[in-house]
Backbone bond lengths (Angstrom), bond angles and torsions (degrees), N, CA, C in turn:
res aa  C-N    CA-C-N  psi(-1)  N-CA   C-N-CA  omega(-1)  CA-C   N-CA-C  phi
1 M - - - 1.462 - - 1.532 109.14 -
2 S 1.323 116.48 134.23 1.458 120.55 179.54 1.527 110.02 -73.75
3 V 1.323 115.82 159.08 1.460 121.18 -173.42 1.520 110.70 -100.20
4 K 1.324 115.06 169.50 1.457 122.30 179.81 1.524 110.39 -76.31
5 L 1.345 115.74 126.02 1.467 121.90 175.04 1.523 108.83 -121.05
6 A 1.314 116.78 179.56 1.463 121.46 -179.31 1.523 110.78 -58.90
7 D 1.338 116.25 143.84 1.463 120.74 -178.69 1.530 111.80 -66.89
8 N 1.326 116.43 -34.92 1.468 120.74 -177.11 1.528 110.51 -97.42
9 L 1.327 116.28 48.73 1.454 122.32 -169.13 1.524 113.21 -54.06
10 F 1.326 117.91 -44.08 1.461 120.67 -176.18 1.532 112.49 -110.88
11 S 1.319 116.19 19.58 1.456 120.55 -179.89 1.528 109.94 -81.28
12 S 1.311 115.73 149.55 1.470 120.42 178.84 1.520 112.10 -69.50
13 D 1.338 116.82 -17.23 1.463 119.66 -178.67 1.529 112.89 -99.36
14 I 1.335 117.33 14.64 1.453 119.08 176.72 1.533 109.38 -60.95
15 K 1.316 116.36 139.04 1.467 120.62 -177.32 1.522 111.12 -63.17
16 Q 1.325 116.12 138.65 1.458 121.24 177.65 1.528 109.16 -119.86
17 A 1.330 115.35 140.24 1.466 120.66 179.46 1.522 108.64 -156.45
18 P 1.325 117.75 146.62 1.461 119.40 175.21 1.532 110.87 -62.39
19 I 1.312 116.76 137.35 1.458 120.46 179.78 1.526 110.44 -59.05
20 R 1.317 117.47 -33.94 1.474 121.51 -179.11 1.525 112.05 -62.25
21 N 1.342 118.35 -21.64 1.469 120.10 177.11 1.517 111.33 -59.93
22 G 1.330 115.68 -35.23 1.459 119.57 -179.21 1.513 112.44 -63.86
23 Y 1.330 115.90 -32.08 1.459 119.84 176.75 1.528 110.38 -63.48
24 G 1.334 116.51 -46.61 1.466 120.04 177.73 1.514 112.22 -59.53
25 D 1.343 116.40 -41.46 1.467 120.18 178.37 1.528 110.97 -64.58
26 G 1.322 116.22 -40.70 1.458 120.14 179.37 1.515 112.33 -64.91
27 L 1.336 116.88 -37.94 1.468 120.05 178.77 1.525 111.68 -61.24
28 L 1.327 117.13 -40.08 1.464 119.74 -179.70 1.528 110.71 -65.51
29 I 1.321 116.63 -37.61 1.472 119.99 175.96 1.519 110.06 -62.59
30 L 1.325 116.04 -46.38 1.461 120.58 -179.20 1.525 111.63 -66.05
31 G 1.328 116.72 -35.81 1.456 119.76 179.25 1.512 112.02 -58.51
32 K 1.331 115.91 -38.13 1.467 120.81 178.32 1.522 111.29 -75.46
33 E 1.321 116.24 -37.05 1.468 120.55 -173.39 1.518 114.04 -78.97
34 N 1.315 117.17 -36.39 1.458 119.91 -168.10 1.530 111.28 -137.63
35 P 1.328 117.94 110.77 1.466 120.46 -178.65 1.527 113.52 -69.26
36 N 1.327 117.36 -10.69 1.464 120.27 179.08 1.527 112.95 -84.72
37 V 1.331 117.35 -9.82 1.463 120.37 178.30 1.521 109.58 -73.74
38 V 1.327 115.54 126.11 1.465 122.05 176.42 1.523 108.14 -128.04
39 V 1.318 116.76 156.13 1.462 121.91 -177.51 1.522 108.99 -127.05
40 L 1.327 115.83 134.98 1.460 122.38 176.57 1.523 108.47 -125.96
41 C 1.328 117.09 142.81 1.459 119.96 -177.08 1.528 110.23 -144.08
42 C 1.319 115.40 156.80 1.468 122.15 -177.47 1.524 111.62 -107.16
43 D 1.331 117.14 65.83 1.458 122.20 174.04 1.522 112.87 62.57
44 L 1.351 115.43 28.26 1.464 120.88 178.99 1.528 109.51 -135.10
45 T 1.317 115.41 40.43 1.459 120.98 -169.28 1.521 112.54 -61.42
46 E 1.325 116.90 -44.07 1.467 119.34 -179.52 1.518 111.00 -73.44
47 S 1.315 117.79 -45.14 1.465 121.59 -176.93 1.523 112.06 -61.32
48 T 1.337 116.93 -37.24 1.465 120.40 -177.91 1.521 112.62 -86.84
49 R 1.324 117.06 -1.12 1.461 123.56 -179.75 1.534 112.94 68.07
50 S 1.329 115.75 30.27 1.464 121.22 173.84 1.530 111.70 -90.46
51 L 1.332 117.11 -6.59 1.466 122.31 -169.55 1.523 112.44 -63.28
52 D 1.327 118.26 -44.94 1.461 120.18 -176.59 1.525 111.18 -63.85
53 F 1.336 117.18 -38.57 1.463 120.13 175.91 1.522 109.93 -63.95
54 A 1.329 117.19 -42.96 1.456 121.00 -179.66 1.526 111.54 -60.23
55 K 1.327 116.63 -37.84 1.463 120.42 178.54 1.522 111.89 -72.17
56 A 1.324 115.75 -39.42 1.463 120.00 -176.67 1.525 112.54 -76.74
57 Y 1.329 116.09 -33.32 1.467 120.71 -175.60 1.535 109.92 -133.99
58 P 1.318 117.33 65.32 1.465 119.72 -174.68 1.523 113.72 -61.83
59 D 1.321 117.44 -26.66 1.465 120.38 179.82 1.529 112.40 -78.43
60 R 1.351 115.94 -5.22 1.468 120.31 179.14 1.523 111.17 -119.35
61 F 1.334 115.66 18.87 1.463 121.38 179.28 1.526 109.54 -123.63
62 V 1.330 116.49 137.84 1.461 121.32 179.02 1.528 109.04 -127.09
63 E 1.322 116.64 121.32 1.461 121.59 172.59 1.523 107.19 -88.38
64 V 1.318 115.74 106.77 1.458 121.21 -174.29 1.525 111.52 -79.58
65 G 1.325 117.10 -27.50 1.456 120.46 -172.65 1.520 109.89 88.14
66 V 1.322 115.92 -175.04 1.465 120.33 -175.88 1.529 108.20 -80.12
67 A 1.325 115.11 79.08 1.468 121.63 -175.10 1.517 108.55 -155.50
68 E 1.343 116.25 75.81 1.458 120.53 -171.83 1.527 113.37 -66.91
69 Q 1.339 117.31 -32.82 1.460 118.99 176.59 1.528 110.32 -64.32
70 N 1.324 115.97 -41.89 1.461 119.64 175.95 1.525 111.42 -63.92
71 L 1.333 116.09 -36.60 1.468 121.10 177.65 1.526 110.60 -53.95
72 A 1.326 116.42 -49.25 1.465 120.60 -179.31 1.527 111.45 -67.92
73 G 1.328 116.71 -40.64 1.456 119.94 -179.55 1.516 112.54 -66.01
74 L 1.334 117.02 -42.95 1.457 120.49 177.25 1.535 111.21 -63.76
75 G 1.335 115.25 -41.48 1.455 118.94 177.58 1.512 111.66 -60.53
76 A 1.324 116.88 -43.20 1.457 120.90 179.49 1.526 110.89 -62.17
77 G 1.339 116.34 -42.78 1.459 119.84 179.46 1.509 112.46 -63.43
78 M 1.326 116.69 -42.70 1.465 120.22 179.03 1.525 111.14 -64.59
79 A 1.343 116.22 -40.17 1.459 119.63 177.73 1.525 111.08 -63.40
80 H 1.310 116.23 -38.37 1.464 121.17 178.44 1.526 111.35 -60.33
81 E 1.334 116.22 -28.44 1.464 120.93 -179.60 1.529 112.55 -95.26
82 G 1.340 117.22 10.59 1.454 120.45 173.26 1.512 116.58 99.84
83 K 1.324 117.73 -0.39 1.462 120.28 176.05 1.536 110.03 -81.13
84 I 1.343 115.53 167.59 1.473 121.72 175.06 1.524 106.56 -118.25
85 P 1.334 117.52 89.40 1.461 120.55 -175.48 1.529 112.26 -81.69
86 F 1.324 115.36 136.59 1.457 123.24 167.71 1.524 106.07 -107.48
87 I 1.330 116.74 112.73 1.462 120.74 -178.89 1.527 108.17 -104.31
88 T 1.328 115.48 130.56 1.459 120.13 -166.77 1.518 112.48 -132.46
89 S 1.339 115.44 133.90 1.458 122.40 170.80 1.520 107.35 -162.01
90 Y 1.320 116.95 -175.59 1.460 119.34 170.37 1.525 108.20 -67.66
91 A 1.319 115.96 147.08 1.458 119.90 -174.91 1.528 112.99 -63.84
92 V 1.336 118.17 -28.83 1.469 118.92 177.85 1.529 111.21 -65.78
93 F 1.327 116.96 -23.38 1.461 121.49 -179.33 1.533 111.73 -97.64
94 S 1.322 116.73 -35.06 1.461 122.03 178.67 1.523 107.42 -145.18
95 P 1.322 117.17 102.12 1.465 129.73 25.51 1.527 116.64 -96.09
96 G 1.329 119.38 6.45 1.459 119.84 -173.70 1.512 114.75 -65.20
97 R 1.331 117.11 -51.98 1.454 120.70 -173.57 1.531 112.63 -85.58
98 N 1.321 117.73 -24.51 1.465 120.64 -174.20 1.532 112.39 -113.65
99 W 1.320 116.04 30.39 1.474 119.79 -175.73 1.526 111.63 -60.06
100 D 1.308 118.05 -37.68 1.462 120.03 -179.67 1.526 111.39 -62.51
101 Q 1.342 116.69 -43.69 1.468 119.70 179.21 1.531 111.03 -67.10
102 I 1.339 116.51 -37.37 1.463 119.62 176.38 1.530 109.93 -64.16
103 R 1.320 116.28 -42.63 1.462 120.59 -179.35 1.528 112.10 -61.60
104 V 1.343 116.25 -49.97 1.467 120.43 -171.50 1.528 112.36 -89.28
105 A 1.342 117.10 -53.76 1.464 120.19 -173.50 1.525 112.34 -73.81
106 I 1.340 116.97 -28.50 1.468 119.41 -176.58 1.527 111.28 -103.40
107 C 1.330 118.26 -61.35 1.463 120.24 -173.15 1.534 112.76 -74.66
108 Y 1.319 117.51 -52.82 1.463 120.32 179.89 1.523 110.98 -59.30
109 S 1.325 115.85 -39.15 1.463 120.91 -178.66 1.529 113.06 -82.61
110 G 1.323 116.91 -6.21 1.465 120.77 176.83 1.511 113.92 68.99
111 N 1.319 117.94 32.51 1.457 120.73 -177.81 1.524 112.01 -86.12
112 N 1.320 114.64 143.57 1.462 123.45 -171.08 1.527 111.09 -85.30
113 V 1.339 115.91 68.18 1.466 121.90 -176.55 1.529 109.36 -110.30
114 K 1.319 116.35 138.68 1.462 122.72 177.54 1.530 108.23 -106.62
115 I 1.317 116.65 119.31 1.468 123.25 -173.88 1.521 108.18 -104.36
116 I 1.310 116.17 121.44 1.461 121.07 -177.17 1.520 108.47 -111.44
117 G 1.341 116.28 112.83 1.457 121.84 177.98 1.519 110.46 -99.74
118 S 1.305 116.51 102.88 1.463 121.46 -178.17 1.525 110.39 -90.76
119 H 1.336 115.93 166.22 1.462 122.50 176.81 1.539 111.00 56.97
120 A 1.306 116.52 44.70 1.469 121.14 179.66 1.524 110.61 -89.78
121 G 1.331 115.82 152.14 1.450 121.12 175.57 1.520 113.39 90.60
122 I 1.319 115.32 172.13 1.465 121.02 -177.27 1.522 111.96 -75.36
123 S 1.336 117.54 -16.76 1.467 120.64 -178.86 1.522 112.58 -70.87
124 V 1.341 118.89 -0.74 1.467 120.99 168.14 1.532 109.27 -57.31
125 G 1.343 116.21 -28.20 1.458 121.07 168.30 1.510 115.60 76.19
126 P 1.343 118.33 -118.80 1.469 121.40 -171.66 1.521 114.78 -61.36
127 D 1.326 118.72 -20.40 1.467 120.48 179.20 1.524 112.30 -63.11
128 G 1.316 117.00 -23.08 1.457 120.99 171.34 1.513 115.58 85.54
129 A 1.332 114.22 -177.89 1.460 122.42 -169.84 1.517 113.35 -58.97
130 T 1.331 117.80 -36.27 1.461 119.60 -176.69 1.526 112.45 -67.05
131 H 1.333 117.28 -20.69 1.460 121.16 -177.69 1.531 112.53 -111.45
132 Q 1.312 117.83 5.94 1.468 121.68 -179.26 1.522 109.10 -101.33
133 A 1.324 116.73 97.96 1.464 121.46 -179.63 1.526 109.23 -72.44
134 L 1.311 116.09 114.21 1.467 121.79 -179.76 1.526 111.70 -124.11
135 E 1.321 116.25 9.36 1.465 121.36 -176.64 1.531 112.56 -126.77
136 D 1.324 117.61 -0.12 1.469 121.47 -168.24 1.522 114.19 -69.83
137 I 1.332 117.76 -32.54 1.474 118.87 176.79 1.521 109.52 -65.13
138 A 1.328 116.02 -42.30 1.466 120.74 -178.67 1.522 111.50 -60.56
139 I 1.334 117.07 -43.84 1.468 118.87 -173.69 1.525 112.95 -82.41
140 T 1.338 117.48 -15.09 1.465 118.94 176.58 1.521 112.08 -94.28
141 R 1.309 118.11 -39.99 1.470 118.62 -175.99 1.519 112.06 -69.73
142 V 1.325 117.78 -18.70 1.454 121.16 179.18 1.530 111.78 -76.18
143 L 1.330 118.10 -15.69 1.455 121.07 -175.58 1.530 111.69 -82.31
144 P 1.321 117.79 127.72 1.462 120.29 175.00 1.527 111.25 -57.72
145 R 1.336 115.42 144.68 1.472 124.83 177.92 1.521 113.77 77.61
146 M 1.332 118.53 -7.69 1.461 121.03 -176.24 1.527 111.46 -85.98
147 T 1.331 115.83 132.61 1.461 123.08 169.26 1.528 107.27 -97.59
148 V 1.350 117.67 138.21 1.461 122.13 -177.86 1.528 109.46 -125.10
149 L 1.329 116.11 122.32 1.464 122.47 -178.17 1.528 110.06 -123.12
150 V 1.339 116.47 137.36 1.465 121.84 179.79 1.532 108.26 -130.07
151 P 1.335 118.29 88.17 1.471 121.34 -177.23 1.524 112.29 -65.85
152 C 1.340 114.79 150.57 1.466 120.45 -175.83 1.519 113.45 -94.27
153 D 1.328 118.46 -18.63 1.463 120.88 176.66 1.526 109.05 -156.56
154 A 1.332 116.61 -179.05 1.459 120.44 -174.71 1.519 112.32 -65.84
155 I 1.321 117.28 -36.34 1.463 120.09 179.71 1.527 110.30 -64.65
156 E 1.329 116.79 -44.16 1.457 119.23 179.64 1.533 111.08 -68.80
157 A 1.336 117.71 -31.76 1.463 120.67 176.65 1.522 110.86 -63.97
158 R 1.321 116.68 -38.72 1.466 120.13 175.96 1.531 110.54 -61.33
159 K 1.316 116.11 -46.13 1.465 120.48 179.94 1.527 111.21 -63.81
160 A 1.319 116.69 -39.93 1.465 120.43 -179.46 1.522 111.00 -65.84
161 T 1.327 116.55 -38.92 1.463 121.03 179.72 1.523 110.76 -63.22
162 V 1.314 116.11 -47.14 1.465 120.46 -179.98 1.528 110.81 -64.55
163 A 1.332 115.99 -42.39 1.465 119.99 -178.71 1.520 111.82 -66.49
164 A 1.342 116.79 -35.25 1.465 120.49 -178.04 1.523 111.38 -60.89
165 A 1.320 117.02 -35.90 1.464 121.05 -178.72 1.520 112.14 -70.95
166 K 1.315 116.48 -17.02 1.468 120.61 -173.94 1.516 113.66 -97.98
167 I 1.333 116.93 -0.74 1.457 119.92 174.18 1.518 109.23 -113.83
168 Q 1.307 115.43 153.52 1.453 120.46 -179.38 1.518 110.16 -89.41
169 G 1.325 117.25 133.10 1.451 121.40 175.42 1.509 113.89 116.39
170 P 1.333 116.85 169.58 1.466 121.62 -177.74 1.524 111.95 -65.83
171 V 1.322 115.81 140.62 1.461 122.65 177.05 1.524 107.94 -135.27
172 Y 1.338 115.97 135.36 1.455 120.69 171.21 1.518 108.83 -112.12
173 I 1.341 116.96 127.03 1.465 122.42 176.50 1.516 108.35 -117.21
174 R 1.324 115.69 124.35 1.469 122.39 -177.05 1.526 110.03 -99.91
175 L 1.337 116.41 126.71 1.459 121.70 -174.99 1.528 111.59 -125.15
176 A 1.325 115.85 138.71 1.457 121.26 176.26 1.529 110.31 -89.12
177 R 1.327 116.22 157.74 1.462 121.94 -178.10 1.517 112.95 -89.08
178 E 1.324 116.48 -45.74 1.465 122.26 -168.94 1.528 111.43 -72.24
179 K 1.333 115.67 154.04 1.468 119.59 172.96 1.524 109.92 -62.75
180 T 1.327 115.70 135.56 1.465 121.97 177.07 1.525 108.71 -136.07
181 P 1.335 117.73 160.17 1.469 119.24 179.77 1.526 112.31 -57.46
182 Q 1.317 115.07 136.52 1.464 121.77 176.29 1.526 106.14 -97.34
183 F 1.311 115.62 89.26 1.469 120.50 -167.01 1.514 114.24 -109.44
184 T 1.338 118.27 -6.94 1.461 119.18 170.22 1.529 108.41 -90.38
185 T 1.317 116.77 175.16 1.463 121.75 -179.87 1.523 108.90 -128.65
186 D 1.323 115.53 173.55 1.461 119.43 176.89 1.532 110.88 -61.88
187 E 1.333 116.44 -26.04 1.464 120.80 -178.13 1.531 112.85 -87.35
188 T 1.328 117.99 -13.88 1.465 120.59 178.41 1.522 108.90 -62.67
189 P 1.332 118.28 127.56 1.466 119.46 -174.71 1.524 113.19 -67.80
190 F 1.323 114.81 149.33 1.462 122.65 173.22 1.516 108.46 -145.26
191 E 1.315 115.21 136.09 1.462 120.38 175.94 1.515 108.50 -157.87
192 I 1.306 116.59 133.11 1.459 120.32 176.26 1.530 108.61 -62.30
193 G 1.341 114.99 132.75 1.455 120.24 -178.00 1.512 114.62 91.50
194 K 1.345 116.71 2.90 1.463 120.46 -177.76 1.528 111.25 -120.17
195 A 1.334 115.25 143.47 1.464 122.46 167.23 1.523 107.20 -106.20
196 F 1.328 116.25 155.64 1.462 119.39 -175.12 1.519 110.82 -130.66
197 V 1.331 115.33 138.08 1.462 121.67 178.29 1.523 108.06 -81.99
198 Y 1.324 117.01 111.91 1.461 121.96 179.92 1.530 111.80 -93.71
199 R 1.310 116.64 -16.32 1.464 121.50 174.08 1.515 107.31 -155.74
200 E 1.326 117.56 134.68 1.457 121.30 179.57 1.522 110.36 -89.86
201 G 1.334 115.25 146.53 1.453 120.56 178.99 1.508 110.99 -163.33
202 K 1.339 115.96 171.60 1.460 120.59 -175.04 1.527 114.03 -125.72
203 D 1.331 117.61 -10.79 1.465 120.03 -171.45 1.528 114.11 -98.41
204 C 1.325 117.34 -34.05 1.463 121.04 -178.03 1.525 109.10 -159.88
205 T 1.321 116.44 140.32 1.464 121.53 172.96 1.524 109.13 -90.93
206 V 1.324 117.00 133.63 1.463 121.80 170.23 1.527 106.52 -115.34
207 A 1.320 116.47 110.78 1.461 122.41 -177.77 1.523 108.35 -106.09
208 A 1.323 116.28 114.08 1.463 120.79 -171.62 1.521 110.48 -128.20
209 A 1.324 114.66 162.54 1.469 121.19 176.26 1.517 109.23 -141.29
210 G 1.335 116.40 149.99 1.454 121.13 179.36 1.523 112.08 69.25
211 P 1.346 118.13 -151.19 1.466 121.34 -178.55 1.524 113.64 -57.89
212 Q 1.334 117.37 -22.14 1.465 119.95 -179.02 1.523 113.17 -68.10
213 V 1.323 117.95 -14.14 1.468 119.68 176.10 1.522 109.80 -63.31
214 Y 1.327 116.53 -42.92 1.467 119.12 178.97 1.519 110.68 -67.83
215 Y 1.328 117.12 -41.05 1.471 119.54 175.74 1.523 110.84 -59.64
216 A 1.322 117.19 -37.09 1.461 121.11 179.29 1.524 110.97 -64.94
217 L 1.316 116.42 -39.40 1.469 119.66 177.42 1.522 110.92 -66.35
218 Q 1.334 116.55 -39.77 1.470 119.56 175.95 1.521 111.32 -61.25
219 A 1.322 116.50 -45.44 1.469 120.72 -179.96 1.519 110.89 -62.96
220 A 1.328 116.35 -42.30 1.461 120.29 179.89 1.525 111.13 -63.18
221 N 1.326 116.29 -37.01 1.459 120.32 178.51 1.527 111.12 -64.65
222 E 1.334 116.86 -40.52 1.464 120.40 178.16 1.525 111.71 -70.98
223 L 1.310 117.03 -39.39 1.466 120.59 179.54 1.526 111.26 -65.50
224 A 1.326 116.65 -32.10 1.461 120.07 179.12 1.522 111.50 -62.68
225 K 1.332 116.60 -28.26 1.466 120.77 178.26 1.526 111.18 -67.03
226 E 1.346 115.64 -19.32 1.462 121.23 177.37 1.522 111.76 -103.17
227 G 1.323 116.17 10.98 1.455 120.35 177.78 1.518 114.65 82.81
228 I 1.330 117.66 12.18 1.474 122.38 178.87 1.522 108.02 -102.82
229 E 1.336 116.05 116.60 1.454 121.21 -176.45 1.528 110.29 -102.40
230 C 1.331 115.86 110.88 1.467 121.77 -179.64 1.525 111.03 -97.27
231 E 1.296 115.16 141.05 1.458 120.71 170.73 1.530 107.66 -95.09
232 V 1.316 117.49 124.18 1.458 122.20 -176.47 1.520 109.53 -105.74
233 L 1.332 115.89 123.26 1.457 122.34 177.60 1.522 109.95 -109.67
234 N 1.318 116.18 136.65 1.462 121.84 170.31 1.520 107.72 -93.84
235 M 1.338 116.27 109.08 1.467 122.39 -177.92 1.522 109.99 -94.44
236 V 1.311 116.81 52.05 1.464 121.58 -176.39 1.518 111.93 -58.98
237 S 1.317 117.21 -35.78 1.466 120.68 178.47 1.524 108.32 -94.17
238 V 1.330 115.48 93.60 1.460 120.54 -179.14 1.528 110.16 -72.79
239 K 1.321 115.51 -35.15 1.466 121.53 176.19 1.526 108.15 -148.94
240 P 1.332 119.41 119.00 1.463 126.36 -1.94 1.527 111.49 -70.97
241 M 1.319 115.48 144.39 1.461 121.41 179.92 1.523 110.20 -92.07
242 D 1.326 115.12 142.91 1.457 121.38 178.33 1.535 108.58 -80.39
243 E 1.311 116.11 85.11 1.455 120.91 -175.44 1.526 111.69 -65.54
244 R 1.316 117.11 -36.61 1.461 120.28 -177.13 1.535 111.71 -62.08
245 T 1.336 116.73 -49.72 1.466 119.67 -179.76 1.521 111.18 -63.01
246 L 1.324 116.95 -41.33 1.461 121.55 179.49 1.529 110.98 -61.62
247 I 1.308 116.92 -49.18 1.471 120.97 -177.29 1.518 110.86 -66.06
248 E 1.327 117.56 -41.53 1.471 120.54 177.95 1.521 110.85 -59.13
249 S 1.336 116.66 -39.37 1.457 120.01 -178.98 1.522 111.32 -66.83
250 V 1.336 118.00 -48.10 1.468 119.26 -176.63 1.529 112.13 -72.20
251 K 1.316 118.42 -24.47 1.466 119.82 173.55 1.529 110.33 -65.35
252 K 1.326 115.84 -30.01 1.465 120.87 178.46 1.521 111.59 -80.68
253 T 1.347 117.26 -39.28 1.467 120.29 -171.48 1.526 113.82 -98.15
254 G 1.318 117.82 -31.82 1.463 121.28 177.51 1.518 116.19 79.48
255 A 1.340 117.45 7.48 1.476 121.06 178.66 1.514 108.23 -162.22
256 I 1.348 115.55 156.45 1.458 118.14 -177.66 1.527 111.18 -146.97
257 V 1.331 114.84 144.82 1.460 123.52 169.42 1.521 106.89 -119.74
258 S 1.323 116.94 127.65 1.463 120.96 173.35 1.521 108.42 -99.24
259 A 1.334 116.26 145.80 1.468 120.12 -176.65 1.517 110.18 -141.43
260 E 1.337 115.74 131.00 1.455 121.76 -177.19 1.523 109.80 -159.77
261 E 1.338 115.93 161.78 1.467 121.78 175.90 1.529 107.77 -104.08
262 H 1.316 115.30 67.11 1.465 123.16 -169.96 1.514 106.85 -161.20
263 Q 1.328 116.76 162.85 1.458 119.21 173.32 1.524 110.55 -54.04
264 I 1.316 116.15 136.82 1.461 119.66 175.93 1.528 110.00 -59.61
265 T 1.326 116.54 -41.29 1.455 121.09 179.28 1.525 110.19 -70.12
266 G 1.310 116.63 121.40 1.456 121.26 172.71 1.512 116.42 84.50
267 G 1.312 118.10 -1.11 1.458 120.69 -175.12 1.515 113.76 -93.89
268 V 1.332 115.50 -149.10 1.460 121.65 -177.37 1.524 110.71 -63.73
269 G 1.336 115.88 -43.00 1.461 119.31 179.27 1.511 112.45 -60.94
270 S 1.333 116.46 -39.55 1.459 120.22 177.48 1.522 110.80 -64.70
271 A 1.333 117.10 -41.45 1.462 120.57 178.13 1.526 111.18 -62.05
272 I 1.335 115.56 -39.66 1.466 120.20 177.54 1.530 110.25 -64.77
273 A 1.319 116.30 -44.74 1.463 120.65 -179.70 1.529 111.46 -61.47
274 E 1.322 116.77 -36.41 1.467 120.18 177.67 1.524 111.05 -61.84
275 V 1.326 116.21 -42.51 1.468 120.78 179.53 1.520 111.06 -66.44
276 L 1.331 116.32 -47.59 1.464 119.66 -175.10 1.518 112.47 -71.02
277 S 1.325 117.87 -33.79 1.465 119.43 179.98 1.523 111.40 -63.81
278 R 1.326 116.69 -28.47 1.459 121.16 179.41 1.521 112.77 -84.79
279 N 1.326 116.32 -25.49 1.458 119.40 -167.84 1.527 115.22 -119.01
280 F 1.335 116.98 -45.27 1.466 119.99 -175.38 1.522 108.99 -159.50
281 P 1.322 117.79 78.90 1.474 120.24 -177.66 1.521 112.32 -63.43
282 V 1.331 115.75 133.17 1.461 122.91 174.72 1.524 107.67 -139.13
283 P 1.334 118.28 163.18 1.468 119.60 174.43 1.532 110.91 -58.73
284 Q 1.329 115.97 137.26 1.463 121.14 -179.09 1.518 110.22 -135.37
285 E 1.328 115.51 137.80 1.454 122.85 169.36 1.523 108.64 -115.56
286 F 1.327 115.70 146.88 1.455 121.78 -174.55 1.529 110.37 -113.75
287 V 1.331 116.57 122.81 1.462 122.38 172.71 1.527 107.52 -106.49
288 G 1.321 116.20 120.02 1.457 121.61 -178.12 1.512 108.92 175.00
289 M 1.316 116.48 -166.63 1.461 120.81 -178.85 1.528 109.90 -77.34
290 P 1.337 118.16 124.20 1.472 121.53 -173.28 1.522 114.19 -86.25
291 D 1.331 116.85 67.19 1.471 122.16 174.15 1.522 111.93 57.44
292 S 1.320 115.49 46.67 1.462 121.16 178.62 1.522 109.88 -138.28
293 F 1.333 115.70 159.96 1.449 120.07 166.94 1.524 108.13 -83.56
294 G 1.328 116.36 164.58 1.451 120.57 179.47 1.519 112.01 -82.71
295 E 1.323 115.77 -160.78 1.460 122.40 -179.88 1.525 108.23 -161.39
296 S 1.310 116.34 169.28 1.460 120.63 176.87 1.525 110.22 -77.62
297 G 1.326 115.93 146.70 1.450 120.63 178.72 1.511 110.26 163.67
298 E 1.324 116.32 177.95 1.452 120.78 176.08 1.537 109.10 -73.97
299 P 1.327 118.05 138.73 1.462 120.90 -173.77 1.520 114.63 -51.58
300 N 1.321 117.90 -51.08 1.464 119.90 -177.22 1.526 112.14 -65.50
301 E 1.324 116.52 -34.44 1.460 119.96 177.75 1.528 110.87 -66.68
302 L 1.331 116.74 -39.04 1.457 120.52 179.31 1.527 111.31 -68.75
303 I 1.313 116.26 -41.71 1.466 120.22 178.37 1.524 109.92 -59.39
304 A 1.336 116.90 -42.70 1.463 121.05 179.74 1.523 111.30 -69.55
305 K 1.343 116.94 -45.16 1.467 120.38 -177.14 1.513 112.05 -59.61
306 W 1.338 116.23 -42.29 1.457 120.26 -175.28 1.525 112.97 -92.96
307 G 1.327 117.15 8.66 1.455 120.60 169.76 1.509 115.43 72.61
308 M 1.351 116.18 51.12 1.461 119.92 178.37 1.525 112.32 -129.31
309 D 1.339 117.26 20.17 1.464 121.04 -178.43 1.527 111.23 -105.39
310 G 1.322 115.20 -172.76 1.457 119.67 -178.66 1.518 113.59 -61.20
311 K 1.320 116.42 -37.49 1.463 120.19 178.31 1.526 111.22 -62.06
312 A 1.327 116.47 -40.96 1.466 120.59 178.93 1.521 111.08 -64.32
313 I 1.329 116.53 -39.69 1.468 120.21 177.99 1.528 110.00 -67.32
314 F 1.325 116.14 -42.17 1.474 121.22 176.78 1.530 110.24 -54.74
315 N 1.329 116.30 -49.09 1.465 120.50 -178.35 1.527 111.79 -67.43
316 A 1.310 116.98 -35.43 1.469 120.50 179.43 1.516 110.71 -66.35
317 V 1.336 117.31 -37.57 1.465 119.85 176.87 1.515 110.11 -63.59
318 K 1.321 116.86 -45.90 1.467 119.99 178.71 1.540 110.20 -57.91
319 K 1.314 116.71 -41.12 1.449 121.57 -178.16 1.514 112.31 -67.13
320 V 1.340 116.34 -44.61 1.468 119.45 -176.24 1.527 111.14 -71.08
321 L 1.319 117.09 -29.30 1.467 119.87 179.65 1.523 111.45 -65.37
322 K 1.330 117.01 -27.26 1.461 120.27 177.70 1.529 112.02 -70.94
323 R 1.339 116.21 -15.45 1.458 120.75 -177.54 1.532 112.50 -100.02
324 K 1.316 117.52 -1.89 1.478 120.21 -179.75 1.531 110.64 -67.66
């Protein structure tokens, strides 16, 4: 059964907000709920939305400076002493620059650190290729003990932040910079380890994560006008992945398109392919970054140019249906 989404799903006046805002909102909730929650940041307090927590709980906030390796090491040490650290930077820097410290000091050591990678994906826009994290899902999901979450809007990011503090072990949460439609609601379900059916269909499964979930819904709406009914899954929990929901969907539809704002290699689509190859292989098309670095430009123009928007998903569904 599909879940409750915003009533004005495809309206031009749907509320838009950066997904990273939800992280800031979640931190304030956690600050009130749990005195062991601490936040560390690498000189990007406002950009990562850590600022409100820093103002509200200055004795539980640490400005590390531009030192991402130290960020991970300090977080690991605090976790070892019973705190619940949220370490925050741009995703190209954390987990990009400090992957070794995350691997050894956090994951290998089993420390309860929550890693927040902000400004992920090509929609960072004018900042260009050096600041567009397109490999972070691949390098985090490969680590033992790591949970990987990719929220689709600000509301889901808030829920993911709060939920991350309530489980034991390392968690990576990937956040986009640009404003995107806020199309889930407070009542829309969220649970680590679960995928959710956002639209029911019988002809093709579209399994998406992050901002691409909304693009998938747009594509499904257009395809329905041609009599093609897509089932849209929100794969917010990349690791652990909800294999049961995924397999049940493709057994019904017989084909799948994966969609993400990340390298096709090693990302959400690859994780999906790993599950299906073991359990129920079906034709699959991959929507994502095609083995390239990004570039400077306006976010929506870059998403369209590199084939990660609703039109790209629409075309991928048409293509995969020919292989059923």
